[in-house]
LUMZALO-347781 format. One record per residue (C-alpha): residue number from 1; x, y, z; residue in three letters. Coordinates in nm, 3 decimals, decimal comma. Last residue first. Layout:
PT NUM X Y Z ALA
...
//
This chain:
PT 384 0,113 -2,558 1,270 UNK
PT 383 0,455 -2,462 1,393 UNK
PT 382 0,721 -2,491 1,125 UNK
PT 381 1,055 -2,333 1,197 UNK
PT 380 1,348 -2,214 0,989 UNK
PT 379 1,641 -2,134 1,213 UNK
PT 378 1,796 -1,793 1,160 UNK
PT 377 2,032 -1,582 0,954 UNK
PT 376 1,913 -1,226 0,900 UNK
PT 375 1,861 -0,926 0,674 UNK
PT 374 2,195 -0,950 0,494 UNK
PT 373 2,211 -0,634 0,284 UNK
PT 372 2,344 -0,597 -0,069 UNK
PT 371 2,361 -0,283 -0,281 UNK
PT 370 2,440 -0,205 -0,646 UNK
PT 369 2,504 -0,575 -0,694 UNK
PT 368 2,821 -0,709 -0,859 UNK
PT 367 3,072 -0,736 -0,575 UNK
PT 366 2,808 -0,803 -0,310 UNK
PT 365 2,657 -1,087 -0,514 UNK
PT 364 2,994 -1,257 -0,553 UNK
PT 363 3,083 -1,220 -0,186 UNK
PT 362 2,742 -1,353 -0,090 UNK
PT 361 2,794 -1,666 -0,300 UNK
PT 360 3,146 -1,728 -0,169 UNK
PT 359 3,035 -1,679 0,192 UNK
PT 358 2,743 -1,918 0,136 UNK
PT 357 2,980 -2,184 -0,001 UNK
PT 356 3,221 -2,124 0,289 UNK
PT 355 2,941 -2,181 0,548 UNK
PT 354 2,977 -1,945 0,847 UNK
PT 353 2,678 -1,736 0,733 UNK
PT 352 2,451 -2,039 0,761 UNK
PT 351 2,257 -2,218 0,494 UNK
PT 350 1,939 -2,235 0,288 UNK
PT 349 1,841 -1,930 0,088 UNK
PT 348 1,578 -1,655 0,115 UNK
PT 347 1,584 -1,375 -0,142 UNK
PT 346 1,445 -1,022 -0,145 UNK
PT 345 1,497 -0,828 -0,466 UNK
PT 344 1,483 -0,451 -0,504 UNK
PT 343 1,335 -0,325 -0,827 UNK
PT 342 1,366 -0,055 -1,088 UNK
PT 341 1,073 0,028 -1,314 UNK
PT 340 1,056 0,391 -1,200 UNK
PT 339 1,309 0,496 -0,938 UNK
PT 338 1,152 0,715 -0,666 UNK
PT 337 1,066 0,423 -0,441 UNK
PT 336 1,235 0,095 -0,545 UNK
PT 335 0,972 -0,151 -0,664 UNK
PT 334 0,961 -0,479 -0,467 UNK
PT 333 1,065 -0,824 -0,586 UNK
PT 332 1,030 -1,153 -0,398 UNK
PT 331 1,247 -1,464 -0,421 UNK
PT 330 1,212 -1,776 -0,209 UNK
PT 329 1,394 -2,096 -0,108 UNK
PT 328 1,721 -2,066 -0,303 UNK
PT 327 1,958 -2,359 -0,252 UNK
PT 326 2,329 -2,273 -0,241 UNK
PT 325 2,535 -2,501 -0,467 UNK
PT 324 2,813 -2,247 -0,512 UNK
PT 323 2,754 -2,199 -0,885 UNK
PT 322 2,377 -2,184 -0,835 UNK
PT 321 2,394 -1,916 -0,566 UNK
PT 320 2,635 -1,696 -0,761 UNK
PT 319 2,418 -1,749 -1,068 UNK
PT 318 2,139 -1,570 -0,879 UNK
PT 317 2,321 -1,240 -0,918 UNK
PT 316 2,415 -1,311 -1,280 UNK
PT 315 2,056 -1,392 -1,370 UNK
PT 314 1,942 -1,073 -1,200 UNK
PT 313 2,188 -0,875 -1,415 UNK
PT 312 2,104 -1,046 -1,745 UNK
PT 311 1,937 -0,758 -1,926 UNK
PT 310 1,959 -0,415 -1,769 UNK
PT 309 1,831 -0,225 -1,466 UNK
PT 308 2,145 -0,258 -1,253 UNK
PT 307 2,106 -0,464 -0,938 UNK
PT 306 1,954 -0,413 -0,595 UNK
PT 305 1,991 -0,658 -0,311 UNK
PT 304 1,804 -0,817 -0,022 UNK
PT 303 1,910 -1,108 0,195 UNK
PT 302 1,741 -1,367 0,415 UNK
PT 301 1,942 -1,667 0,537 UNK
PT 300 1,806 -2,002 0,659 UNK
PT 299 1,977 -2,281 0,851 UNK
PT 298 2,060 -2,130 1,190 UNK
PT 297 2,135 -2,402 1,447 UNK
PT 296 2,438 -2,221 1,588 UNK
PT 295 2,230 -1,911 1,648 UNK
PT 294 2,247 -1,583 1,456 UNK
PT 293 2,313 -1,226 1,566 UNK
PT 292 2,276 -0,883 1,406 UNK
PT 291 2,150 -0,674 1,702 UNK
PT 290 1,817 -0,492 1,718 UNK
PT 289 1,591 -0,797 1,703 UNK
PT 288 1,312 -0,914 1,472 UNK
PT 287 1,115 -1,240 1,481 UNK
PT 286 0,948 -1,320 1,149 UNK
PT 285 0,594 -1,454 1,109 UNK
PT 284 0,486 -1,705 0,846 UNK
PT 283 0,112 -1,729 0,798 UNK
PT 282 -0,051 -2,066 0,727 UNK
PT 281 -0,373 -2,158 0,544 UNK
PT 280 -0,413 -2,532 0,505 UNK
PT 279 -0,792 -2,492 0,486 UNK
PT 278 -0,753 -2,270 0,183 UNK
PT 277 -1,095 -2,113 0,120 UNK
PT 276 -1,094 -1,911 0,444 UNK
PT 275 -1,446 -1,926 0,592 UNK
PT 274 -1,366 -2,147 0,892 UNK
PT 273 -1,670 -2,077 1,111 UNK
PT 272 -1,981 -1,877 1,014 UNK
PT 271 -2,178 -1,646 1,241 UNK
PT 270 -1,941 -1,702 1,532 UNK
PT 269 -2,079 -1,469 1,800 UNK
PT 268 -1,872 -1,195 1,960 UNK
PT 267 -1,768 -1,151 2,323 UNK
PT 266 -1,447 -0,964 2,251 UNK
PT 265 -1,206 -1,233 2,373 UNK
PT 264 -1,428 -1,514 2,248 UNK
PT 263 -1,435 -1,367 1,899 UNK
PT 262 -1,062 -1,301 1,903 UNK
PT 261 -1,010 -1,670 1,981 UNK
PT 260 -1,251 -1,755 1,695 UNK
PT 259 -1,001 -1,582 1,469 UNK
PT 258 -1,093 -1,280 1,260 UNK
PT 257 -1,323 -1,167 0,979 UNK
PT 256 -1,550 -0,904 1,130 UNK
PT 255 -1,922 -0,834 1,106 UNK
PT 254 -2,138 -0,522 1,101 UNK
PT 253 -2,513 -0,502 1,040 UNK
PT 252 -2,579 -0,576 1,408 UNK
PT 251 -2,420 -0,243 1,509 UNK
PT 250 -2,270 -0,234 1,859 UNK
PT 249 -1,994 0,002 1,737 UNK
PT 248 -1,764 -0,114 2,018 UNK
PT 247 -1,809 -0,488 1,955 UNK
PT 246 -1,774 -0,459 1,576 UNK
PT 245 -1,468 -0,238 1,621 UNK
PT 244 -1,302 -0,491 1,854 UNK
PT 243 -1,346 -0,763 1,593 UNK
PT 242 -1,187 -0,541 1,329 UNK
PT 241 -0,898 -0,461 1,561 UNK
PT 240 -0,857 -0,838 1,597 UNK
PT 239 -0,817 -0,878 1,220 UNK
PT 238 -0,570 -0,590 1,185 UNK
PT 237 -0,516 -0,264 1,001 UNK
PT 236 -0,869 -0,252 0,862 UNK
PT 235 -1,004 -0,299 0,510 UNK
PT 234 -1,378 -0,275 0,444 UNK
PT 233 -1,581 -0,534 0,249 UNK
PT 232 -1,937 -0,428 0,166 UNK
PT 231 -2,179 -0,719 0,187 UNK
PT 230 -2,468 -0,733 -0,063 UNK
PT 229 -2,264 -0,952 -0,296 UNK
PT 228 -2,257 -1,241 -0,052 UNK
PT 227 -2,074 -1,500 -0,263 UNK
PT 226 -1,783 -1,257 -0,268 UNK
PT 225 -1,731 -1,315 0,104 UNK
PT 224 -1,702 -1,693 0,073 UNK
PT 223 -1,462 -1,695 -0,221 UNK
PT 222 -1,273 -1,393 -0,089 UNK
PT 221 -1,181 -1,546 0,248 UNK
PT 220 -0,801 -1,528 0,200 UNK
PT 219 -0,839 -1,191 0,030 UNK
PT 218 -1,040 -1,048 0,319 UNK
PT 217 -0,775 -1,184 0,558 UNK
PT 216 -0,501 -1,022 0,351 UNK
PT 215 -0,682 -0,687 0,350 UNK
PT 214 -0,719 -0,692 0,734 UNK
PT 213 -1,081 -0,717 0,840 UNK
PT 212 -1,425 -0,558 0,838 UNK
PT 211 -1,749 -0,689 0,684 UNK
PT 210 -2,042 -0,450 0,623 UNK
PT 209 -2,408 -0,542 0,543 UNK
PT 208 -2,484 -0,828 0,784 UNK
PT 207 -2,838 -0,874 0,918 UNK
PT 206 -2,920 -1,187 0,713 UNK
PT 205 -2,615 -1,363 0,858 UNK
PT 204 -2,767 -1,322 1,204 UNK
PT 203 -2,683 -1,081 1,487 UNK
PT 202 -2,789 -1,107 1,854 UNK
PT 201 -2,445 -1,190 1,996 UNK
PT 200 -2,272 -0,931 1,772 UNK
PT 199 -2,091 -1,066 1,469 UNK
PT 198 -1,791 -1,280 1,376 UNK
PT 197 -1,710 -1,450 1,044 UNK
PT 196 -1,436 -1,700 1,115 UNK
PT 195 -1,077 -1,720 0,992 UNK
PT 194 -0,847 -2,014 1,056 UNK
PT 193 -0,478 -1,931 1,020 UNK
PT 192 -0,213 -2,183 1,123 UNK
PT 191 0,091 -2,003 1,260 UNK
PT 190 0,445 -2,039 1,132 UNK
PT 189 0,741 -1,914 1,334 UNK
PT 188 1,055 -1,727 1,242 UNK
PT 187 1,383 -1,631 1,400 UNK
PT 186 1,663 -1,376 1,422 UNK
PT 185 1,557 -1,134 1,148 UNK
PT 184 1,745 -0,808 1,188 UNK
PT 183 1,651 -0,447 1,264 UNK
PT 182 1,798 -0,123 1,136 UNK
PT 181 1,485 0,013 0,966 UNK
PT 180 1,409 0,117 0,606 UNK
PT 179 1,515 -0,207 0,441 UNK
PT 178 1,299 -0,423 0,665 UNK
PT 177 1,017 -0,171 0,618 UNK
PT 176 1,003 -0,245 0,244 UNK
PT 175 0,967 -0,617 0,312 UNK
PT 174 0,698 -0,537 0,568 UNK
PT 173 0,496 -0,351 0,305 UNK
PT 172 0,486 -0,659 0,083 UNK
PT 171 0,313 -0,899 0,319 UNK
PT 170 0,393 -1,179 0,074 UNK
PT 169 0,141 -1,430 -0,057 UNK
PT 168 -0,235 -1,441 -0,006 UNK
PT 167 -0,280 -1,817 0,039 UNK
PT 166 0,039 -1,945 0,208 UNK
PT 165 0,086 -1,616 0,389 UNK
PT 164 0,412 -1,425 0,413 UNK
PT 163 0,589 -1,165 0,628 UNK
PT 162 0,385 -1,134 0,944 UNK
PT 161 0,551 -0,944 1,232 UNK
PT 160 0,687 -1,032 1,576 UNK
PT 159 0,909 -0,769 1,737 UNK
PT 158 1,190 -0,837 1,981 UNK
PT 157 1,378 -0,676 2,268 UNK
PT 156 1,128 -0,393 2,296 UNK
PT 155 1,185 -0,036 2,411 UNK
PT 154 1,530 -0,032 2,249 UNK
PT 153 1,485 0,232 1,979 UNK
PT 152 1,513 -0,015 1,690 UNK
PT 151 1,294 -0,269 1,869 UNK
PT 150 1,005 -0,030 1,929 UNK
PT 149 1,067 0,119 1,583 UNK
PT 148 1,004 -0,221 1,426 UNK
PT 147 0,674 -0,258 1,611 UNK
PT 146 0,569 0,094 1,510 UNK
PT 145 0,638 0,004 1,147 UNK
PT 144 0,389 -0,281 1,163 UNK
PT 143 0,129 -0,043 1,303 UNK
PT 142 -0,075 0,018 1,619 UNK
PT 141 0,137 -0,137 1,891 UNK
PT 140 0,075 -0,442 2,107 UNK
PT 139 0,243 -0,584 2,415 UNK
PT 138 0,407 -0,914 2,503 UNK
PT 137 0,580 -1,021 2,824 UNK
PT 136 0,585 -1,397 2,764 UNK
PT 135 0,371 -1,626 2,983 UNK
PT 134 0,226 -1,826 2,692 UNK
PT 133 0,568 -1,894 2,542 UNK
PT 132 0,812 -1,702 2,321 UNK
PT 131 0,733 -1,846 1,977 UNK
PT 130 0,366 -1,941 2,021 UNK
PT 129 0,297 -1,639 2,240 UNK
PT 128 0,429 -1,402 1,971 UNK
PT 127 0,243 -1,591 1,696 UNK
PT 126 -0,086 -1,565 1,886 UNK
PT 125 -0,048 -1,190 1,936 UNK
PT 124 0,035 -1,150 1,568 UNK
PT 123 -0,276 -1,354 1,487 UNK
PT 122 -0,478 -1,096 1,674 UNK
PT 121 -0,653 -1,179 2,002 UNK
PT 120 -0,508 -0,886 2,191 UNK
PT 119 -0,453 -0,589 1,964 UNK
PT 118 -0,265 -0,519 1,645 UNK
PT 117 0,106 -0,522 1,569 UNK
PT 116 0,342 -0,713 1,795 UNK
PT 115 0,602 -0,607 2,050 UNK
PT 114 0,800 -0,848 2,267 UNK
PT 113 0,966 -0,768 2,599 UNK
PT 112 1,241 -0,990 2,740 UNK
PT 111 1,303 -1,139 3,083 UNK
PT 110 1,369 -1,488 2,947 UNK
PT 109 1,389 -1,547 2,573 UNK
PT 108 1,757 -1,480 2,501 UNK
PT 107 1,841 -1,634 2,165 UNK
PT 106 2,076 -1,930 2,181 UNK
PT 105 2,443 -2,020 2,138 UNK
PT 104 2,541 -1,696 1,965 UNK
PT 103 2,705 -1,626 1,626 UNK
PT 102 2,785 -1,264 1,546 UNK
PT 101 2,676 -1,081 1,230 UNK
PT 100 2,859 -0,776 1,090 UNK
PT 99 2,829 -0,911 0,735 UNK
PT 98 3,190 -0,863 0,630 UNK
PT 97 3,203 -1,031 0,289 UNK
PT 96 3,497 -1,269 0,269 UNK
PT 95 3,848 -1,138 0,200 UNK
PT 94 4,036 -1,389 0,415 UNK
PT 93 4,239 -1,549 0,138 UNK
PT 92 3,986 -1,829 0,099 UNK
PT 91 3,719 -1,565 0,041 UNK
PT 90 3,923 -1,400 -0,235 UNK
PT 89 3,981 -1,737 -0,400 UNK
PT 88 3,608 -1,805 -0,406 UNK
PT 87 3,541 -1,463 -0,557 UNK
PT 86 3,800 -1,535 -0,829 UNK
PT 85 3,635 -1,862 -0,929 UNK
PT 84 3,297 -1,685 -0,937 UNK
PT 83 3,444 -1,414 -1,158 UNK
PT 82 3,578 -1,672 -1,403 UNK
PT 81 3,240 -1,845 -1,419 UNK
PT 80 3,079 -1,512 -1,514 UNK
PT 79 3,355 -1,455 -1,771 UNK
PT 78 3,285 -1,792 -1,932 UNK
PT 77 2,910 -1,727 -1,926 UNK
PT 76 2,944 -1,391 -2,099 UNK
PT 75 3,186 -1,558 -2,338 UNK
PT 74 2,927 -1,810 -2,452 UNK
PT 73 2,640 -1,561 -2,466 UNK
PT 72 2,836 -1,313 -2,679 UNK
PT 71 2,971 -1,594 -2,898 UNK
PT 70 2,615 -1,709 -2,963 UNK
PT 69 2,499 -1,358 -3,046 UNK
PT 68 2,786 -1,316 -3,292 UNK
PT 67 2,721 -1,665 -3,428 UNK
PT 66 2,362 -1,578 -3,515 UNK
PT 65 2,469 -1,248 -3,667 UNK
PT 64 2,712 -1,433 -3,891 UNK
PT 63 3,091 -1,408 -3,913 UNK
PT 62 3,234 -1,414 -3,560 UNK
PT 61 3,554 -1,229 -3,468 UNK
PT 60 3,370 -0,901 -3,399 UNK
PT 59 3,174 -1,077 -3,123 UNK
PT 58 3,504 -1,161 -2,952 UNK
PT 57 3,609 -0,795 -2,937 UNK
PT 56 3,272 -0,653 -2,831 UNK
PT 55 3,261 -0,907 -2,547 UNK
PT 54 3,611 -0,812 -2,434 UNK
PT 53 3,532 -0,440 -2,438 UNK
PT 52 3,219 -0,499 -2,228 UNK
PT 51 3,414 -0,717 -1,985 UNK
PT 50 3,680 -0,447 -1,936 UNK
PT 49 3,413 -0,185 -1,879 UNK
PT 48 3,229 -0,398 -1,622 UNK
PT 47 3,537 -0,474 -1,413 UNK
PT 46 3,428 -0,718 -1,143 UNK
PT 45 3,710 -0,861 -0,935 UNK
PT 44 3,795 -0,537 -0,757 UNK
PT 43 4,164 -0,443 -0,723 UNK
PT 42 4,310 -0,481 -0,374 UNK
PT 41 4,663 -0,508 -0,518 UNK
PT 40 4,767 -0,841 -0,368 UNK
PT 39 4,423 -1,003 -0,395 UNK
PT 38 4,380 -0,862 -0,745 UNK
PT 37 4,709 -1,020 -0,856 UNK
PT 36 4,612 -1,354 -0,703 UNK
PT 35 4,276 -1,332 -0,880 UNK
PT 34 4,445 -1,271 -1,215 UNK
PT 33 4,662 -1,577 -1,156 UNK
PT 32 4,347 -1,778 -1,084 UNK
PT 31 4,204 -1,642 -1,409 UNK
PT 30 4,511 -1,779 -1,586 UNK
PT 29 4,433 -2,125 -1,451 UNK
PT 28 4,070 -2,079 -1,558 UNK
PT 27 4,183 -2,003 -1,914 UNK
PT 26 4,398 -2,316 -1,925 UNK
PT 25 4,101 -2,518 -1,800 UNK
PT 24 3,879 -2,370 -2,072 UNK
PT 23 4,142 -2,444 -2,338 UNK
PT 22 4,150 -2,812 -2,239 UNK
PT 21 3,770 -2,826 -2,224 UNK
PT 20 3,741 -2,662 -2,565 UNK
PT 19 4,002 -2,898 -2,713 UNK
PT 18 3,808 -3,199 -2,590 UNK
PT 17 3,490 -3,047 -2,730 UNK
PT 16 3,659 -3,006 -3,071 UNK
PT 15 3,755 -3,372 -3,074 UNK
PT 14 3,407 -3,478 -2,968 UNK
PT 13 3,261 -3,267 -3,248 UNK
PT 12 3,488 -3,439 -3,499 UNK
PT 11 3,378 -3,778 -3,370 UNK
PT 10 3,015 -3,667 -3,393 UNK
PT 9 3,061 -3,567 -3,757 UNK
PT 8 3,209 -3,910 -3,836 UNK
PT 7 2,918 -4,083 -3,665 UNK
PT 6 2,674 -3,873 -3,865 UNK
PT 5 2,848 -3,962 -4,192 UNK
PT 4 2,830 -4,334 -4,108 UNK
PT 3 2,460 -4,305 -4,025 UNK
PT 2 2,389 -4,123 -4,350 UNK
PT 1 2,564 -4,403 -4,545 UNK
//
């Protein structure tokens, strides 16, 4: 008897679901009419006040608190889907997001100057040569920001900077600098990282008291370094700079964490090879240029956006990617200076700016985000 009752209930549910689908399609047809009106009048798709009033209205129709919350969620989703339909129609009518990017056949690599942070023998130096070739015209600057300024002010054609490490995570400061400076990501390269402990030619492990390196390198080698509690770990701006310091100070109690290439360059002794705990340690470097261009083979897009500090806003932003079938590769958040507990989000997705699905997604995000900036469209590379 229970089974028969359950089957009857399910039939009734199926009937209601059929009606819901029919009503949903009727609503979407009307939303298309709304979009046509907005296209003709230039009215924005997203009207936060109108949506708030609508949600209050439908919640008032429900009886219980549980149903009120359920109706709120249901209609929030329906209106989100409606907006995405309207954004797609806007794009098809020539109202796509104007990104300012131009497609080119290839990046110019001949007769160009490339800036990197650090000194000769640094991983940035290695990444620059890996991407542009061993005979490339590369030069070093002191800080990450200096490299961006070199490009921004036209002294360098490109800058090569680390953005993410497979062990230590994001190079957070560089995300902030991407927003501060008018430069664009036009490529990337991945460099295998293999840290060694380097000391003066006459030094031994027993002599060491201070170890110098970039904070990320110290983090990547923390298991080994922390096993020597008598060693003081000191942060430097670059791994190769650390190696150079050990050479110049000529103090046998000092050691550096850097590449064996840096060790050879500065005449240092490898006290312990391969001390990073993750032997598949890779750093991703981005290639920055002054002009917003992307190549035909571009398959990765980096964006950043800010959204209102309230429940559901990030979900709505990312919903534009999901609805359009755009695959998200990475998301990183950074606090917005001067605005407590508010964040800027950096997102990498698959695709090219000429793809209609990407255009629809970016249009939706731009309409609802406080700010949106396309940081670059480039070809994802893996060089290990």
